[in-house]
C-alpha positions as CSV (number, residue, x, y, z in Angstrom):
1,M,-14.5,-4.1,-8.6
2,Y,-12.5,-1.1,-9.4
3,D,-10.1,-0.2,-12.2
4,H,-7.8,1.9,-10.4
5,L,-7.4,4.2,-7.3
6,G,-6.1,7.6,-6.7
7,L,-4.7,9.1,-3.7
8,K,-3.5,12.5,-2.9
9,V,-0.1,12.8,-1.4
10,G,1.9,15.8,0.1
11,N,5.3,14.6,-0.5
12,L,5.3,12.7,-3.9
13,D,8.9,11.4,-3.1
14,A,8.1,9.8,0.3
15,S,4.8,8.2,-1.0
16,V,6.4,6.8,-4.1
17,R,9.5,5.3,-1.8
18,F,6.8,3.9,0.7
19,Y,4.5,2.4,-2.1
20,E,7.2,1.0,-4.4
21,A,8.8,-0.6,-1.4
22,A,5.7,-2.2,0.5
23,L,4.1,-3.3,-2.9
24,S,7.1,-5.0,-4.1
25,A,6.3,-7.7,-1.7
26,L,3.0,-8.2,-3.8
27,G,4.5,-8.2,-7.1
28,H,3.4,-4.8,-8.0
29,E,6.0,-2.1,-9.4
30,L,6.3,1.6,-10.3
31,A,5.2,1.9,-13.8
32,S,5.0,5.7,-14.4
33,R,6.3,8.7,-12.8
34,D,6.8,12.4,-13.3
35,D,6.7,15.6,-11.3
36,D,3.1,15.5,-10.4
37,G,2.2,12.0,-10.0
38,A,3.3,8.3,-10.2
39,G,1.5,5.0,-11.0
40,L,2.0,1.5,-9.4
41,G,0.7,-1.9,-9.9
42,P,0.9,-5.3,-11.4
43,P,3.6,-5.4,-14.1
44,G,2.2,-3.2,-17.0
45,A,-1.3,-2.5,-15.2
46,P,-0.8,0.4,-13.1
47,A,-3.8,0.8,-10.9
48,L,-2.6,2.9,-7.8
49,W,-2.1,6.4,-8.7
50,L,-0.5,9.0,-6.3
51,Y,-1.2,12.7,-7.2
52,R,1.0,15.5,-5.6
53,S,-1.4,17.9,-3.8
54,K,-1.3,20.9,-1.4
55,A,-4.3,19.2,0.4
56,P,-3.5,15.5,0.6
57,G,-6.1,13.0,1.9
58,R,-6.0,11.7,5.3
59,G,-7.9,8.6,6.6
60,T,-8.6,6.5,3.4
61,H,-8.2,3.0,3.8
62,V,-6.7,0.8,0.9
63,A,-6.5,-2.9,1.3
64,F,-4.2,-4.9,-1.2
65,S,-4.7,-8.6,-1.9
66,A,-1.5,-10.7,-1.1
67,P,-0.8,-14.0,-2.9
68,D,0.4,-15.6,0.5
69,R,1.1,-14.8,4.1
70,A,4.8,-14.4,3.7
71,A,4.0,-11.5,1.1
72,V,1.8,-9.9,4.1
73,D,4.9,-10.1,6.3
74,R,7.4,-8.7,3.7
75,F,4.7,-5.9,3.0
76,H,4.7,-4.8,6.7
77,A,8.6,-4.9,7.1
78,L,9.5,-3.2,3.8
79,G,6.7,-0.7,4.3
80,L,8.1,0.2,7.8
81,K,11.6,0.6,6.3
82,A,10.3,2.7,3.8
83,G,8.9,5.2,6.1
84,G,5.5,3.8,7.1
85,S,4.0,3.5,10.6
86,D,2.8,0.3,12.3
87,N,-0.8,0.1,12.3
88,G,-1.3,-3.6,13.0
89,K,1.5,-6.3,12.8
90,P,1.0,-9.1,10.5
91,G,-1.2,-12.1,12.0
92,L,-4.6,-13.5,11.7
93,R,-7.5,-11.3,12.3
94,S,-10.3,-14.1,13.4
95,D,-12.7,-11.3,14.3
96,Y,-12.9,-10.5,10.3
97,S,-12.7,-14.2,9.4
98,P,-10.9,-17.5,10.3
99,Q,-8.3,-17.3,7.4
100,Y,-7.9,-13.3,7.3
101,Y,-4.2,-12.9,7.6
102,A,-3.3,-9.1,7.4
103,A,-0.9,-6.4,8.2
104,F,-1.6,-2.7,8.3
105,L,0.6,0.5,7.8
106,I,0.1,4.3,8.0
107,D,1.5,5.6,4.8
108,P,3.4,9.2,4.8
109,D,0.1,11.2,4.3
110,G,-1.8,9.2,7.2
111,N,-3.8,6.9,5.1
112,N,-4.5,3.3,6.4
113,V,-2.8,0.7,3.9
114,E,-3.4,-3.0,4.3
115,A,-2.1,-6.1,3.0
116,V,-4.5,-9.1,3.3
117,C,-4.1,-12.8,2.5
118,L,-7.6,-14.9,3.0
119,R,-5.8,-18.3,2.8
């Protein structure tokens, strides 16, 4: 549905460290980086752009598709190690659907970031 997303961030280094670690579990990588921003996504196709801002966004929810439940688990563990805060441990969310397996983190700027596997 979307081609790319952009998030305003207050501390670009902290955000790159967080997203690069957490999204590596989903096969994503850092594709572009300069003093004002960074792009991450599948190899050769950055789709998440981080922009340095004096007024970062807060409260945005971004959900990333995971290939399997183990990737959701890795996303959560790596994101915590890279400075994210727990906002929901990996597990089934049967109130969403019977196969909805997800984990939630708060990124360095207060955004709710999710990895979800629907299998």
